[in-house]
Steps between C-alpha positions, in 0.01 A plus 500: 500500500709341772332276753508594869779255585704620200447859611632421848802307372589759236464787746733322743757440223478863393535643850792271586670604176448869571663455841790305350555777243485762780233700321285745691158430349177585681182292518338687211795431272497129590123498439555649156768245417256224597224660293740513207584131552129419498448687174808344341382150594144568381595653165777248442246220480356661185770723351821306571689796646766279659609137475500483881163354611545425869414810710770420757755484221363830368580654839860379481573525127311824434423705812810424708719490189392857419511611864862382526593780259275788611745667740725610210213707357437711809659817356314484168226746410377371164542130408424315177451121516565358151325179397306513823290193418293426808643807676835382629679682643295813414183433702707390800709819476185712479361337816825537695562860384162677460675836451707382201347513153507158333425447131444150365525399136430174319414409143230246594150643536375238746793575730447876498126444551592306813738776614224760457268283708763472775552878492126556541428236765804585713452876446860547386491867407875502427472243217471565126452215252613508134427242230754474220866464418735692728716618208195686367405658832544874533507652846427858600723445803806276476547226760778511758483119533399246236474140613416156362465151638580216260407729210772447242875510454678808635586629152132498404406659830723805447441523124123492531448702820811716530337800327261531795775528764576835660861622447619399849266204532575129519351181365468215750461150359375219725670180390551145622852377430754772427472542120870537420458462123228767494732735686781436250283595201345817640473764226742793491400782729380278784677340794430305818590707802370270774400137551326378814409144593173464692341207679129424501351346816392142436651491153821313425598687184750760388377856460699803385425868454698682230525876469551629144599861434617701203875478458 
């Protein structure tokens, strides 16, 4: 758990970042983001969910990094976060958009155990957690948006998860540097129809969102 001083400093970083990103989050949503940070820090000490250890860096590299992308998901109704790991960006999306269904999938049991704990403790009724390989997942309802953050190359992303995308849906990959080679070797039947650079408050690093759709 975070110490009192860490809590104060992390809360300040989070709130300043939310303002900088012009997000309209209420106190309860900020409280849930802080509770999530607490859980991530606590579990990370034992289960190695992320290589980032410093809670202040977690705010910047995980919470604000995910929050910098959330506005592009505001019209979604049913999101799948592939290779969710510690819940990024899926848990953040679920907190920001409580009326949007968010499914999380990861192959690692300890990570999905953590995600289930977050779902329970934060009372995220819009979250579903799956353990397993995404290419083997079958969905009763297809997803209008499928996303991933540092999951794999774009070709793998569409090959493994494309069968779960609704006919008019889109896949949104959260990347660092623009992956030009990955774009060049996209499999037939897929294309990039939008690229958007985003900036993360307090983080001096490139970030890009890429929309992939069926050609």
